[in-house]
C-alpha positions in Angstrom: 2.8 -5.0 -19.8 0.3 -3.6 -17.3 0.9 0.1 -16.5 0.6 1.1 -12.8 1.1 4.6 -11.4 1.6 5.0 -7.7 1.1 8.2 -5.7 2.5 8.0 -2.2 5.3 8.1 0.3 8.9 7.1 0.2 10.8 6.5 3.4 13.9 5.0 5.0 12.9 2.3 7.5 14.8 1.3 10.7 13.4 -2.0 11.9 14.3 -3.7 15.1 13.3 -7.4 15.6 12.6 -8.3 19.2 11.3 -11.3 21.1 8.3 -9.2 22.1 6.9 -5.7 21.7 7.8 -3.2 24.5 5.1 -2.0 26.9 4.7 1.7 27.5 7.9 3.0 29.2 9.7 -0.3 28.8 13.0 -1.1 27.1 13.4 -4.5 25.4 17.0 -5.3 24.4 18.8 -8.0 22.4 17.2 -7.0 19.1 18.6 -7.0 15.6 18.5 -4.0 13.2 17.5 -3.9 9.6 17.9 -0.6 7.6 15.9 -0.7 4.4 13.6 1.5 2.3 9.9 1.8 2.8 7.0 4.2 2.6 3.6 3.0 1.4 4.0 4.5 -2.1 7.5 3.2 -2.7 6.6 -0.2 -1.2 3.7 -0.5 -3.6 5.8 0.6 -6.5 8.5 -2.0 -5.8 5.9 -4.8 -5.3 4.1 -3.9 -8.6 7.3 -3.8 -10.5 8.4 -7.2 -9.2 5.1 -8.6 -10.2 5.7 -7.6 -13.8 4.1 -4.2 -14.2 5.6 -1.1 -15.8 5.6 1.3 -12.8 5.9 5.0 -12.3 6.0 6.7 -8.8 4.9 10.2 -7.9 6.5 11.0 -4.5 8.7 13.5 -2.7 12.1 12.9 -1.0 14.5 15.1 0.8 17.7 16.6 -0.6 19.8 14.4 1.6 21.7 11.1 1.5 18.6 9.1 2.4 16.7 10.6 -0.5 19.5 9.8 -2.9 19.5 6.2 -1.7 15.8 6.0 -2.1 15.9 7.3 -5.7 18.8 5.0 -6.6 17.0 1.9 -5.2 13.8 2.7 -7.1 15.7 3.1 -10.3 17.6 -0.1 -9.7 14.2 -1.9 -9.5 13.3 -0.4 -12.9 10.7 2.1 -11.6 10.1 5.4 -13.3 11.3 8.2 -11.0 10.9 11.2 -13.2 8.0 12.3 -11.0 9.9 11.8 -7.7 10.4 15.4 -6.5 13.3 16.4 -4.3 12.8 19.2 -1.7 15.3 21.0 0.5 12.6 22.0 2.9 12.3 18.7 4.7 14.2 15.5 5.3 13.3 12.2 3.6 10.6 10.4 5.5 11.7 8.0 8.2 9.9 5.1 9.9 10.9 3.4 13.2 9.6 -0.1 13.3 9.6 -2.8 16.1 8.7 -6.3 15.2 8.1 -9.2 17.6 8.7 -12.9 17.2 5.2 -13.5 15.8 5.6 -10.8 13.1 3.4 -8.2 14.8 4.7 -4.6 14.6 4.6 -1.1 16.0 5.5 1.7 13.7 6.3 5.4 14.2 6.7 7.7 11.2 8.3 11.1 10.7 6.8 11.9 7.3 9.1 14.8 6.4 9.3 15.3 2.7 6.2 13.2 2.0 4.1 16.1 3.3 5.6 18.4 0.7 4.1 16.5 -2.2 1.6 19.0 -3.4 -1.3 19.4 -5.8 1.0 21.2 -8.2 3.2 18.1 -8.4 0.2 16.1 -9.5 -0.9 18.7 -12.1 2.7 18.6 -13.5 2.4 14.9 -14.3 -0.7 14.8 -16.4 1.0 12.6 -19.0 1.7 9.9 -16.4 -2.0 9.7 -15.5 -2.9 9.5 -19.2 -0.4 6.6 -19.5 -1.6 4.5 -16.6 -4.1 1.6 -16.6 -4.4 1.8 -12.8 -3.6 4.6 -10.3 -3.0 3.7 -6.6 -3.0 6.4 -3.8 -2.4 6.1 -0.1 -2.5 8.7 2.6 1.0 9.3 3.8 0.9 12.4 1.5 -1.4 15.4 2.0 -5.1 14.6 1.5 -5.5 17.3 -1.1 -2.8 15.7 -3.1 -4.4 12.3 -2.9 -7.7 13.8 -3.9 -6.3 15.6 -6.9 -4.5 12.4 -8.0 -7.7 10.5 -8.0 -9.5 13.3 -9.9 -6.9 13.4 -12.6 -6.9 9.6 -12.9 -10.6 9.6 -13.3 -10.4 12.2 -16.0 -8.1 10.0 -17.9 -10.2 6.9 -17.5 -7.7 5.0 -15.3 -8.9 2.5 -12.7 -8.5 4.1 -9.2 -7.5 2.4 -6.0 -7.5 4.3 -2.7 -5.6 2.6 0.2 -6.9 4.7 3.1 -3.8 4.3 5.2 -2.8 5.6 7.6 -6.3 6.8 8.3 -6.3 10.5 9.1 -8.0 12.0 12.1 -10.0 14.3 9.8 -11.5 11.4 7.9 -11.7 10.9 4.1 -14.5 12.6 2.1 -13.5 11.6 -1.4 -14.3 7.9 -1.5 -16.5 8.4 -4.6 -13.3 9.1 -6.6 -12.1 5.5 -6.0 -13.2 2.5 -8.0 -11.7 0.4 -5.2 -11.2 1.4 -1.5 -9.0 -1.1 0.4 -9.1 -0.7 4.2 -7.9 -3.1 6.8 -10.1 -3.9 9.8 -9.2 -0.8 11.8 -9.5 1.5 8.9 -12.8 0.0 7.9 -14.2 0.5 11.4 -13.3 4.2 11.2 -14.7 4.6 7.7 -18.0 2.8 8.5 -18.6 3.8 12.1 -19.1 0.2 13.0 -17.0 -2.1 15.2 -13.9 -3.7 13.6 -15.1 -6.5 11.3 -14.5 -10.2 11.7 -15.3 -12.5 8.9 -18.9 -12.7 9.8 -19.5 -9.0 10.0 -17.3 -7.9 7.1 -20.1 -7.7 4.6 -22.1 -5.3 6.7 -19.0 -3.1 7.2 -18.2 -3.1 3.5 -21.8 -2.2 2.6 -21.6 0.8 5.0 -18.4 2.0 3.3 -19.9 1.6 -0.1 -22.8 3.7 1.0 -20.3 6.6 1.3 -19.6 6.5 -2.4 -16.9 3.8 -3.1 -17.7 1.7 -6.1 -16.0 -1.4 -4.6 -14.7 -2.0 -1.1 -12.0 -4.5 -0.7 -11.7 -5.3 3.0 -8.5 -7.0 4.1 -8.9 -9.3 7.1 -5.4 -10.7 7.8 -5.4 -14.4 8.3 -9.1 -14.5 7.4 -8.4 -13.3 3.8 -10.3 -10.6 2.0 -13.8 -9.6 1.1 -14.7 -7.5 -1.9 -18.2 -5.8 -2.1 -19.4 -4.2 -5.3 -22.3 -3.7 -7.6 -22.2 -7.4 -8.6 -22.2 -8.7 -5.0 -19.7 -9.9 -2.6 -16.6 -12.0 -3.3 -14.5 -13.7 -0.6 -11.0 -15.0 -0.9 -9.1 -17.0 1.8 -5.6 -16.1 2.9 -2.6 -18.3 2.1 -1.4 -19.9 5.4 2.2 -19.0 6.1 4.5 -18.5 9.1 4.7 -14.8 9.6 8.1 -13.3 10.3 7.2 -9.6 9.7 3.9 -8.2 8.6 5.4 -4.8 7.7 4.4 -4.0 4.1 1.9 -6.8 3.7 -0.9 -4.3 3.0 1.2 -2.6 0.5 2.0 -5.9 -1.2 -1.8 -6.6 -1.3 -2.6 -3.2 -2.9 0.2 -3.5 -5.5 -0.9 -7.0 -6.5 -4.5 -5.9 -6.7 -3.5 -3.1 -9.0 -1.4 -5.4 -11.2 -4.2 -7.9 -11.5 -6.8 -5.3 -12.4 -4.4 -3.8 -14.9 -4.2 -7.3 -16.4 -8.0 -7.4 -16.6 -8.2 -10.4 -14.2 -11.7 -11.0 -12.8 -12.1 -9.7 -9.2 -12.2 -13.1 -7.6 -8.8 -14.0 -9.3 -7.4 -10.6 -8.4 -8.3 -11.1 -4.7 -6.7 -14.6 -4.7 -3.6 -13.2 -6.4 -3.3 -10.3 -3.9 -3.7 -12.6 -0.9 -0.9 -14.8 -2.0 1.4 -11.8 -2.6 0.6 -10.3 0.8 1.1 -13.7 2.5 4.6 -14.1 1.0 5.5 -10.6 2.0 5.0 -11.7 5.6 7.6 -14.4 5.4 10.6 -12.1 5.2 11.8 -9.1 7.2 11.5 -5.6 6.1 9.1 -3.8 3.8 10.6 -3.6 0.3 13.0 -6.5 0.9 10.0 -8.7 1.5 8.1 -7.9 -1.7 8.0 -11.1 -3.8 8.9 -11.5 -7.4 6.3 -13.0 -9.8 8.3 -16.2 -10.2 8.0 -16.9 -6.4 4.2 -17.3 -6.8 4.3 -20.2 -9.2 2.3 -23.2 -7.9 0.7 -21.3 -5.1 -3.1 -21.1 -5.0 -4.1 -18.0 -6.9 -0.6 -17.0 -7.6 0.2 -18.5 -11.0 3.2 -16.9 -12.6 
């Protein structure tokens, strides 16, 4: 079984589905509410577990009912939670999400306990990094914590994935610690200093990011698929066409699937196809963690063999 360690956030999500997104200062009514669990780290952990990996999560939750619900849900999925820290200094992270009829979203996050995950919490879990085939980090935790996680993963010989989301105003100066950096179009523009990439310009943007130290850049382009740029050249993979209901968590599904595929030693082209299928399926259901597909759902889809 592939072994995947996730370092990242764990939240409670309040999602309202509306006919359209509100304009500034506007109220749009007649929505429906979904309360579920989210956070990039927890989403990625759930997705990787449902795809068949043995998964452990390093995260921080509040000492509150939401935190206890988050931990219980992770354990019910079969995810290792020994490294999920509880703090009384902050509430469990919370996200407020609005989704329109085309699946587009607006998200506001109160990170709370996620910002309390410290370097010492990483240092205390050295055995988890030694255990992992692949380590995935995102940036809803402090940058120093993400950096240390990648440093420890490198020391133990694990494959490292940095999902540079949400992209911090201060930038990211440790791309060289990542075997794979996985920005979307907006994040790639900020990393590269170039305009947001369409399919034609994606290779130039990816090359600019690689010049900053990343071994491989995997640029996600939504309906246009994904482009991976690395020492062996560029690899493109088309997206799976679906009717999107909610795109929340699609990037997390992609990163988790990429991690599982790399832990299974799939070639990069196959890993990209697999990740695209998983991300596309995640767009067909509402919510972040509720939308993460199980491996059996991929059978018969292009690139998504069970």
